[in-house]
N, CA, C and O atoms as a Tinker XYZ file with bonds, in Angstrom:
   384  protein
     1  N    -14.123000    7.447000    1.410000    73     2
     2  CA   -13.165000    7.075000    2.920000    64     1     3
     3  C    -15.366000    7.381000    3.398000    63     2     4     5
     4  O    -16.148000    8.256000    3.026000    81     3
     5  N    -15.614000    5.722000    4.649000    73     3     6
     6  CA   -16.255000    6.082000    5.887000    64     5     7
     7  C    -16.655000    6.995000    6.656000    63     6     8     9
     8  O    -15.983000    7.684000    7.422000    81     7
     9  N    -17.960000    7.014000    6.429000    73     7    10
    10  CA   -18.327000    8.380000    7.844000    64     9    11
    11  C    -17.460000    7.984000    9.271000    63    10    12    13
    12  O    -17.383000    8.702000   10.268000    81    11
    13  N    -16.744000    6.455000    9.058000    73    11    14
    14  CA   -16.083000    5.876000   10.442000    64    13    15
    15  C    -14.130000    6.557000   10.606000    63    14    16    17
    16  O    -13.112000    6.576000   11.298000    81    15
    17  N    -15.035000    7.161000    8.876000    73    15    18
    18  CA   -12.248000    7.286000    8.701000    64    17    19
    19  C    -12.403000    5.564000    7.563000    63    18    20    21
    20  O    -12.098000    5.731000    6.382000    81    19
    21  N    -12.600000    4.914000    7.747000    73    19    22
    22  CA   -12.610000    4.176000    7.616000    64    21    23
    23  C    -12.229000    4.278000    5.093000    63    22    24    25
    24  O    -12.877000    4.805000    4.189000    81    23
    25  N    -11.174000    3.615000    5.113000    73    23    26
    26  CA   -10.965000    3.158000    4.093000    64    25    27
    27  C    -10.533000    1.507000    3.047000    63    26    28    29
    28  O     -9.724000    0.593000    3.208000    81    27
    29  N    -11.385000    1.773000    2.196000    73    27    30
    30  CA   -11.878000    0.431000    1.753000    64    29    31
    31  C    -10.992000    0.445000    0.478000    63    30    32    33
    32  O    -11.132000    1.375000   -0.316000    81    31
    33  N     -9.595000   -1.073000    0.112000    73    31    34
    34  CA    -9.202000   -0.994000   -0.887000    64    33    35
    35  C     -9.630000   -2.801000   -1.539000    63    34    36    37
    36  O     -9.794000   -3.926000   -1.068000    81    35
    37  N     -9.655000   -2.102000   -2.897000    73    35    38
    38  CA   -10.436000   -4.155000   -3.681000    64    37    39
    39  C     -9.184000   -3.736000   -4.762000    63    38    40    41
    40  O     -9.115000   -2.691000   -5.408000    81    39
    41  N     -7.900000   -5.238000   -4.760000    73    39    42
    42  CA    -7.220000   -5.148000   -5.294000    64    41    43
    43  C     -8.140000   -6.345000   -6.144000    63    42    44    45
    44  O     -9.048000   -6.940000   -5.562000    81    43
    45  N     -7.784000   -6.636000   -7.642000    73    43    46
    46  CA    -8.075000   -7.713000   -8.785000    64    45    47
    47  C     -6.090000   -7.538000   -9.600000    63    46    48    49
    48  O     -5.721000   -6.869000  -10.565000    81    47
    49  N     -5.557000   -8.143000   -8.985000    73    47    50
    50  CA    -3.905000   -8.606000   -9.671000    64    49    51
    51  C     -5.115000   -9.836000  -10.715000    63    50    52    53
    52  O     -5.938000  -10.728000  -10.510000    81    51
    53  N     -4.521000   -9.137000  -11.774000    73    51    54
    54  CA    -4.699000  -10.383000  -13.022000    64    53    55
    55  C     -3.384000  -10.068000  -13.597000    63    54    56    57
    56  O     -2.656000   -9.110000  -13.336000    81    55
    57  N     -3.116000  -11.486000  -14.809000    73    55    58
    58  CA    -2.093000  -12.228000  -15.234000    64    57    59
    59  C     -3.026000  -12.668000  -15.843000    63    58    60    61
    60  O     -4.187000  -12.783000  -15.452000    81    59
    61  N     -2.219000  -13.163000  -17.649000    73    59    62
    62  CA    -2.158000  -13.999000  -18.734000    64    61    63
    63  C     -2.370000  -15.594000  -18.704000    63    62    64    65
    64  O     -1.629000  -16.514000  -18.356000    81    63
    65  N     -2.857000  -15.577000  -18.893000    73    63    66
    66  CA    -2.870000  -17.645000  -18.516000    64    65    67
    67  C     -1.891000  -17.947000  -19.093000    63    66    68    69
    68  O     -2.199000  -19.051000  -19.540000    81    67
    69  N     -0.982000  -17.762000  -19.385000    73    67    70
    70  CA     0.867000  -17.387000  -20.068000    64    69    71
    71  C      1.131000  -17.406000  -19.151000    63    70    72    73
    72  O      0.998000  -18.323000  -18.340000    81    71
    73  N      1.621000  -16.301000  -19.011000    73    71    74
    74  CA     1.758000  -16.066000  -17.809000    64    73    75
    75  C      1.952000  -16.364000  -16.671000    63    74    76    77
    76  O      3.071000  -16.200000  -16.184000    81    75
    77  N      0.545000  -17.066000  -15.684000    73    75    78
    78  CA     0.128000  -17.881000  -15.320000    64    77    79
    79  C      1.128000  -19.189000  -15.584000    63    78    80    81
    80  O      1.740000  -19.664000  -14.627000    81    79
    81  N      1.211000  -19.519000  -16.369000    73    79    82
    82  CA     1.409000  -21.151000  -16.662000    64    81    83
    83  C      3.174000  -20.974000  -16.841000    63    82    84    85
    84  O      3.946000  -21.733000  -16.255000    81    83
    85  N      3.636000  -19.870000  -17.728000    73    83    86
    86  CA     4.949000  -19.325000  -17.086000    64    85    87
    87  C      5.008000  -19.754000  -15.806000    63    86    88    89
    88  O      5.602000  -20.802000  -15.552000    81    87
    89  N      4.331000  -18.919000  -14.699000    73    87    90
    90  CA     5.174000  -18.691000  -13.709000    64    89    91
    91  C      4.744000  -20.062000  -12.194000    63    90    92    93
    92  O      4.827000  -19.885000  -10.979000    81    91
    93  N      4.224000  -21.562000  -13.118000    73    91    94
    94  CA     3.659000  -22.486000  -12.456000    64    93    95
    95  C      4.675000  -23.311000  -13.012000    63    94    96    97
    96  O      4.426000  -24.504000  -12.842000    81    95
    97  N      5.688000  -23.094000  -13.591000    73    95    98
    98  CA     6.254000  -24.193000  -14.430000    64    97    99
    99  C      7.846000  -23.806000  -13.936000    63    98   100   101
   100  O      8.783000  -24.601000  -14.012000    81    99
   101  N      7.970000  -22.043000  -13.275000    73    99   102
   102  CA     8.313000  -22.073000  -13.172000    64   101   103
   103  C      9.255000  -22.345000  -11.467000    63   102   104   105
   104  O     10.422000  -22.400000  -11.080000    81   103
   105  N      8.153000  -22.429000  -11.004000    73   103   106
   106  CA     8.173000  -22.744000   -9.076000    64   105   107
   107  C      7.912000  -24.093000   -9.470000    63   106   108   109
   108  O      8.390000  -24.459000   -8.397000    81   107
   109  N      7.543000  -25.347000  -10.107000    73   107   110
   110  CA     8.305000  -26.404000  -10.230000    64   109   111
   111  C      9.148000  -26.624000  -10.441000    63   110   112   113
   112  O      9.255000  -27.847000  -10.534000    81   111
   113  N     10.216000  -26.007000  -10.658000    73   111   114
   114  CA    11.348000  -26.620000  -11.288000    64   113   115
   115  C     12.665000  -25.565000  -10.255000    63   114   116   117
   116  O     13.861000  -25.774000  -10.454000    81   115
   117  N     12.105000  -24.261000   -8.988000    73   115   118
   118  CA    13.017000  -23.872000   -8.484000    64   117   119
   119  C     12.867000  -24.751000   -6.834000    63   118   120   121
   120  O     12.404000  -23.958000   -6.014000    81   119
   121  N     12.958000  -25.209000   -6.629000    73   119   122
   122  CA    13.183000  -25.248000   -5.199000    64   121   123
   123  C     12.829000  -24.940000   -3.849000    63   122   124   125
   124  O     12.417000  -25.674000   -2.951000    81   123
   125  N     13.164000  -23.227000   -3.889000    73   123   126
   126  CA    12.524000  -22.816000   -2.890000    64   125   127
   127  C     11.067000  -21.862000   -2.946000    63   126   128   129
   128  O     10.501000  -21.143000   -2.123000    81   127
   129  N     10.915000  -22.081000   -3.721000    73   127   130
   130  CA     9.140000  -21.908000   -5.001000    64   129   131
   131  C      8.245000  -23.127000   -4.416000    63   130   132   133
   132  O      7.309000  -22.997000   -3.626000    81   131
   133  N      8.750000  -24.395000   -4.995000    73   131   134
   134  CA     7.837000  -25.433000   -5.176000    64   133   135
   135  C      7.240000  -25.727000   -3.303000    63   134   136   137
   136  O      7.405000  -26.793000   -2.710000    81   135
   137  N      6.742000  -24.814000   -2.864000    73   135   138
   138  CA     5.822000  -25.311000   -2.570000    64   137   139
   139  C      4.352000  -24.073000   -1.940000    63   138   140   141
   140  O      3.570000  -23.889000   -1.007000    81   139
   141  N      4.898000  -23.393000   -3.608000    73   139   142
   142  CA     3.679000  -22.053000   -3.971000    64   141   143
   143  C      3.301000  -23.839000   -4.487000    63   142   144   145
   144  O      3.304000  -24.706000   -3.613000    81   143
   145  N      3.062000  -24.129000   -5.642000    73   143   146
   146  CA     2.296000  -24.491000   -6.537000    64   145   147
   147  C      2.304000  -26.383000   -6.356000    63   146   148   149
   148  O      3.135000  -27.233000   -6.676000    81   147
   149  N      0.535000  -26.479000   -5.489000    73   147   150
   150  CA     0.020000  -27.272000   -5.805000    64   149   151
   151  C     -0.496000  -27.867000   -6.986000    63   150   152   153
   152  O     -0.337000  -27.276000   -8.053000    81   151
   153  N     -1.643000  -29.958000   -6.907000    73   151   154
   154  CA    -2.167000  -30.062000   -7.090000    64   153   155
   155  C     -3.503000  -29.640000   -7.845000    63   154   156   157
   156  O     -4.036000  -29.853000   -8.934000    81   155
   157  N     -3.856000  -28.639000   -6.207000    73   155   158
   158  CA    -5.078000  -27.806000   -7.055000    64   157   159
   159  C     -5.097000  -27.118000   -7.934000    63   158   160   161
   160  O     -5.838000  -27.149000   -8.917000    81   159
   161  N     -3.533000  -25.778000   -7.437000    73   159   162
   162  CA    -3.583000  -24.919000   -8.512000    64   161   163
   163  C     -3.709000  -25.116000   -9.606000    63   162   164   165
   164  O     -4.238000  -24.271000  -10.329000    81   163
   165  N     -3.267000  -26.280000  -10.072000    73   163   166
   166  CA    -3.397000  -26.694000  -12.236000    64   165   167
   167  C     -4.897000  -27.555000  -12.194000    63   166   168   169
   168  O     -5.605000  -27.297000  -13.168000    81   167
   169  N     -5.602000  -28.735000  -11.013000    73   167   170
   170  CA    -7.514000  -28.024000  -11.629000    64   169   171
   171  C     -7.837000  -26.883000  -11.550000    63   170   172   173
   172  O     -8.597000  -26.599000  -12.476000    81   171
   173  N     -7.585000  -25.842000  -10.716000    73   171   174
   174  CA    -7.999000  -25.509000  -10.868000    64   173   175
   175  C     -7.757000  -24.433000  -12.597000    63   174   176   177
   176  O     -8.619000  -24.078000  -13.400000    81   175
   177  N     -6.557000  -24.247000  -12.608000    73   175   178
   178  CA    -6.383000  -23.182000  -13.488000    64   177   179
   179  C     -6.598000  -24.531000  -15.467000    63   178   180   181
   180  O     -5.979000  -24.423000  -16.525000    81   179
   181  N     -7.421000  -25.293000  -15.166000    73   179   182
   182  CA    -7.966000  -26.241000  -16.489000    64   181   183
   183  C     -9.982000  -25.659000  -16.000000    63   182   184   185
   184  O    -10.970000  -26.091000  -16.593000    81   183
   185  N    -10.007000  -24.797000  -15.002000    73   183   186
   186  CA   -10.760000  -24.017000  -15.657000    64   185   187
   187  C    -10.348000  -22.908000  -15.383000    63   186   188   189
   188  O    -10.586000  -22.465000  -14.260000    81   187
   189  N     -9.813000  -22.346000  -16.067000    73   187   190
   190  CA    -9.986000  -20.174000  -16.416000    64   189   191
   191  C    -11.344000  -20.080000  -16.909000    63   190   192   193
   192  O    -12.288000  -19.478000  -16.398000    81   191
   193  N    -11.305000  -20.803000  -18.042000    73   191   194
   194  CA   -12.467000  -20.176000  -18.428000    64   193   195
   195  C    -14.598000  -19.338000  -18.061000    63   194   196   197
   196  O    -15.435000  -18.552000  -18.506000    81   195
   197  N    -14.236000  -20.645000  -16.622000    73   195   198
   198  CA   -15.499000  -20.064000  -16.065000    64   197   199
   199  C    -14.585000  -19.076000  -15.149000    63   198   200   201
   200  O    -15.048000  -17.941000  -15.033000    81   199
   201  N    -13.212000  -19.370000  -14.403000    73   199   202
   202  CA   -13.542000  -18.578000  -13.704000    64   201   203
   203  C    -13.044000  -16.642000  -14.254000    63   202   204   205
   204  O    -12.980000  -15.484000  -13.842000    81   203
   205  N    -12.899000  -17.211000  -15.017000    73   203   206
   206  CA   -12.601000  -15.605000  -16.531000    64   205   207
   207  C    -14.571000  -15.028000  -16.375000    63   206   208   209
   208  O    -14.801000  -13.940000  -16.902000    81   207
   209  N    -15.398000  -15.518000  -15.919000    73   207   210
   210  CA   -16.347000  -15.312000  -15.776000    64   209   211
   211  C    -16.773000  -14.493000  -14.867000    63   210   212   213
   212  O    -17.209000  -13.348000  -14.989000    81   211
   213  N    -16.512000  -15.621000  -13.263000    73   211   214
   214  CA   -17.056000  -15.238000  -12.162000    64   213   215
   215  C    -16.667000  -14.105000  -11.523000    63   214   216   217
   216  O    -17.178000  -13.386000  -10.665000    81   215
   217  N    -14.731000  -14.106000  -12.683000    73   215   218
   218  CA   -14.034000  -12.796000  -11.675000    64   217   219
   219  C    -14.961000  -11.394000  -12.192000    63   218   220   221
   220  O    -15.059000  -10.414000  -11.454000    81   219
   221  N    -15.703000  -11.461000  -13.736000    73   219   222
   222  CA   -16.543000  -10.408000  -14.220000    64   221   223
   223  C    -17.419000  -10.473000  -13.630000    63   222   224   225
   224  O    -17.053000  -10.142000  -12.502000    81   223
   225  N    -18.286000  -10.663000  -13.612000    73   223   226
   226  CA   -19.184000  -10.979000  -11.885000    64   225   227
   227  C    -18.787000  -10.394000  -10.945000    63   226   228   229
   228  O    -18.696000   -9.167000  -10.982000    81   227
   229  N    -18.501000  -10.987000  -10.036000    73   227   230
   230  CA   -17.650000  -10.553000   -9.068000    64   229   231
   231  C    -17.485000   -9.374000   -9.043000    63   230   232   233
   232  O    -18.138000   -8.650000   -8.291000    81   231
   233  N    -16.045000   -8.673000  -10.338000    73   231   234
   234  CA   -16.138000   -7.682000  -10.333000    64   233   235
   235  C    -16.951000   -6.304000  -10.674000    63   234   236   237
   236  O    -16.635000   -5.278000  -10.071000    81   235
   237  N    -18.046000   -6.286000  -11.687000    73   235   238
   238  CA   -19.216000   -6.226000  -11.902000    64   237   239
   239  C    -20.378000   -5.671000  -10.906000    63   238   240   241
   240  O    -20.823000   -4.533000  -10.755000    81   239
   241  N    -20.883000   -7.621000   -9.928000    73   239   242
   242  CA   -21.835000   -7.062000   -8.761000    64   241   243
   243  C    -20.912000   -6.162000   -7.673000    63   242   244   245
   244  O    -21.529000   -5.159000   -7.316000    81   243
   245  N    -19.697000   -6.276000   -7.121000    73   243   246
   246  CA   -19.642000   -5.498000   -5.380000    64   245   247
   247  C    -18.022000   -4.363000   -6.521000    63   246   248   249
   248  O    -16.841000   -4.661000   -6.345000    81   247
   249  N    -18.246000   -3.760000   -7.043000    73   247   250
   250  CA   -17.967000   -2.528000   -7.126000    64   249   251
   251  C    -18.086000   -1.593000   -6.992000    63   250   252   253
   252  O    -17.648000   -0.871000   -7.887000    81   251
   253  N    -18.711000   -0.978000   -5.875000    73   251   254
   254  CA   -19.238000    0.592000   -5.283000    64   253   255
   255  C    -18.328000    2.182000   -5.238000    63   254   256   257
   256  O    -17.135000    2.238000   -4.940000    81   255
   257  N    -18.912000    3.017000   -5.485000    73   255   258
   258  CA   -18.484000    4.222000   -5.598000    64   257   259
   259  C    -17.743000    4.342000   -4.288000    63   258   260   261
   260  O    -16.829000    5.088000   -4.639000    81   259
   261  N    -17.525000    4.081000   -2.921000    73   259   262
   262  CA   -17.535000    3.665000   -1.253000    64   261   263
   263  C    -16.130000    2.919000   -1.411000    63   262   264   265
   264  O    -15.133000    3.180000   -0.736000    81   263
   265  N    -16.217000    1.905000   -2.457000    73   263   266
   266  CA   -14.948000    0.991000   -2.575000    64   265   267
   267  C    -15.551000   -0.398000   -3.889000    63   266   268   269
   268  O    -16.237000   -1.408000   -4.046000    81   267
   269  N    -14.326000    0.924000   -4.749000    73   267   270
   270  CA   -13.851000    0.254000   -6.337000    64   269   271
   271  C    -13.193000   -0.751000   -5.761000    63   270   272   273
   272  O    -13.075000   -0.857000   -4.540000    81   271
   273  N    -12.890000   -1.265000   -6.300000    73   271   274
   274  CA   -11.998000   -2.568000   -7.479000    64   273   275
   275  C    -11.576000   -2.045000   -8.341000    63   274   276   277
   276  O    -12.268000   -1.664000   -9.286000    81   275
   277  N     -9.552000   -1.779000   -8.200000    73   275   278
   278  CA    -8.613000   -1.345000   -9.400000    64   277   279
   279  C     -8.639000   -2.443000   -9.160000    63   278   280   281
   280  O     -8.718000   -2.914000   -8.025000    81   279
   281  N     -8.571000   -3.104000  -10.274000    73   279   282
   282  CA    -7.867000   -3.779000  -11.567000    64   281   283
   283  C     -5.974000   -3.232000  -11.736000    63   282   284   285
   284  O     -5.432000   -2.131000  -11.829000    81   283
   285  N     -5.337000   -5.008000  -11.699000    73   283   286
   286  CA    -4.006000   -4.628000  -11.373000    64   285   287
   287  C     -3.275000   -5.195000  -12.745000    63   286   288   289
   288  O     -3.130000   -6.413000  -12.846000    81   287
   289  N     -2.949000   -4.580000  -13.491000    73   287   290
   290  CA    -2.572000   -5.411000  -14.609000    64   289   291
   291  C     -0.947000   -6.319000  -14.462000    63   290   292   293
   292  O      0.104000   -5.890000  -14.939000    81   291
   293  N     -1.037000   -7.148000  -13.976000    73   291   294
   294  CA     0.686000   -7.335000  -13.345000    64   293   295
   295  C      1.585000   -9.109000  -14.163000    63   294   296   297
   296  O      1.962000  -10.081000  -13.507000    81   295
   297  N      1.667000   -8.923000  -15.755000    73   295   298
   298  CA     2.097000   -9.538000  -16.172000    64   297   299
   299  C      3.817000   -9.605000  -15.601000    63   298   300   301
   300  O      4.673000  -10.490000  -15.627000    81   299
   301  N      3.782000   -7.982000  -15.023000    73   299   302
   302  CA     5.283000   -7.560000  -14.915000    64   301   303
   303  C      4.584000   -7.421000  -13.130000    63   302   304   305
   304  O      3.601000   -6.757000  -12.803000    81   303
   305  N      5.692000   -8.495000  -11.982000    73   303   306
   306  CA     5.085000   -7.917000  -10.631000    64   305   307
   307  C      5.457000   -7.027000  -10.813000    63   306   308   309
   308  O      4.821000   -6.552000  -11.754000    81   307
   309  N      6.711000   -5.903000  -10.247000    73   307   310
   310  CA     7.283000   -4.383000  -10.092000    64   309   311
   311  C      6.079000   -3.864000  -10.718000    63   310   312   313
   312  O      5.115000   -4.137000  -10.003000    81   311
   313  N      5.769000   -3.277000  -11.678000    73   311   314
   314  CA     4.060000   -2.855000  -12.809000    64   313   315
   315  C      3.501000   -3.047000  -11.956000    63   314   316   317
   316  O      3.118000   -2.099000  -11.269000    81   315
   317  N      3.270000   -4.049000  -11.694000    73   315   318
   318  CA     2.101000   -3.976000  -10.230000    64   317   319
   319  C      2.256000   -4.112000   -9.306000    63   318   320   321
   320  O      1.089000   -3.957000   -8.944000    81   319
   321  N      3.010000   -4.391000   -8.034000    73   319   322
   322  CA     2.823000   -3.778000   -7.055000    64   321   323
   323  C      3.553000   -1.861000   -7.356000    63   322   324   325
   324  O      3.687000   -1.322000   -6.258000    81   323
   325  N      3.830000   -1.244000   -8.127000    73   323   326
   326  CA     4.405000   -0.497000   -7.831000    64   325   327
   327  C      1.920000    1.366000   -8.010000    63   326   328   329
   328  O      1.343000    2.344000   -7.536000    81   327
   329  N      1.905000    0.026000   -9.285000    73   327   330
   330  CA     0.323000    0.631000   -8.862000    64   329   331
   331  C     -0.553000    0.274000   -7.755000    63   330   332   333
   332  O     -1.609000    0.893000   -7.622000    81   331
   333  N     -0.132000   -0.950000   -6.691000    73   331   334
   334  CA    -1.055000   -1.410000   -5.328000    64   333   335
   335  C     -0.435000   -0.003000   -5.688000    63   334   336   337
   336  O     -1.009000    0.681000   -6.535000    81   335
   337  N      0.994000    0.567000   -4.927000    73   335   338
   338  CA     1.785000    1.471000   -4.264000    64   337   339
   339  C      1.104000    3.338000   -4.202000    63   338   340   341
   340  O      0.891000    4.191000   -3.341000    81   339
   341  N      0.984000    3.190000   -5.685000    73   339   342
   342  CA     0.339000    4.370000   -6.304000    64   341   343
   343  C     -0.678000    4.579000   -5.890000    63   342   344   345
   344  O     -0.975000    5.641000   -5.344000    81   343
   345  N     -1.802000    3.175000   -6.125000    73   343   346
   346  CA    -3.483000    3.087000   -6.036000    64   345   347
   347  C     -3.328000    3.703000   -4.301000    63   346   348   349
   348  O     -3.753000    4.859000   -4.291000    81   347
   349  N     -2.845000    3.258000   -2.853000    73   347   350
   350  CA    -2.753000    3.257000   -1.857000    64   349   351
   351  C     -2.343000    4.640000   -0.673000    63   350   352   353
   352  O     -2.623000    5.034000    0.459000    81   351
   353  N     -1.282000    5.074000   -2.165000    73   351   354
   354  CA    -1.055000    6.841000   -1.447000    64   353   355
   355  C     -1.627000    8.107000   -1.855000    63   354   356   357
   356  O     -1.400000    9.223000   -1.387000    81   355
   357  N     -2.761000    7.611000   -3.233000    73   355   358
   358  CA    -3.328000    8.213000   -3.294000    64   357   359
   359  C     -5.483000    8.711000   -3.186000    63   358   360   361
   360  O     -6.321000    9.601000   -3.335000    81   359
   361  N     -5.222000    7.143000   -2.785000    73   359   362
   362  CA    -6.722000    7.090000   -1.225000    64   361   363
   363  C     -6.353000    7.858000   -0.335000    63   362   364   365
   364  O     -6.740000    8.986000   -0.030000    81   363
   365  N     -5.255000    6.928000    0.251000    73   363   366
   366  CA    -4.560000    8.243000    1.058000    64   365   367
   367  C     -4.970000    9.298000    1.697000    63   366   368   369
   368  O     -5.419000    9.673000    2.780000    81   367
   369  N     -4.617000    9.706000    0.491000    73   367   370
   370  CA    -3.998000   11.571000   -0.099000    64   369   371
   371  C     -5.482000   12.293000   -0.203000    63   370   372   373
   372  O     -5.855000   13.463000   -0.111000    81   371
   373  N     -6.156000   11.017000   -0.443000    73   371   374
   374  CA    -7.507000   12.261000   -0.790000    64   373   375
   375  C     -8.340000   11.874000    0.207000    63   374   376   377
   376  O     -9.426000   12.452000    0.194000    81   375
   377  N     -8.150000   10.973000    1.180000    73   375   378
   378  CA    -8.654000   10.812000    1.770000    64   377   379
   379  C     -8.224000   11.970000    2.931000    63   378   380   381
   380  O     -9.307000   12.463000    3.248000    81   379
   381  N     -7.119000   12.665000    3.746000    73   379   382
   382  CA    -7.085000   13.801000    3.788000    64   381   383
   383  C     -7.405000   14.802000    4.211000    63   382   384
   384  O     -6.930000   15.844000    3.760000    81   383
């Protein structure tokens, strides 16, 4: 926690390339989820390896004692959400 009382939490929600593909394909065939997928998503997916390198650099360079990154494994959405909530609760308890 900062001297000002601010608590900064940073989460990186990670999924595999295969899980991303499964989710993209499901969005395309589900009418109420179709708005969530665009041509830009598919173009960016083609750059997966470049993004992986950039993500590693970002995490390494911007994680600090005051504001560390929390990596959230999210192949299972519910597991990922619970991990975020537990991390949030723990950080708030630590700050009190």
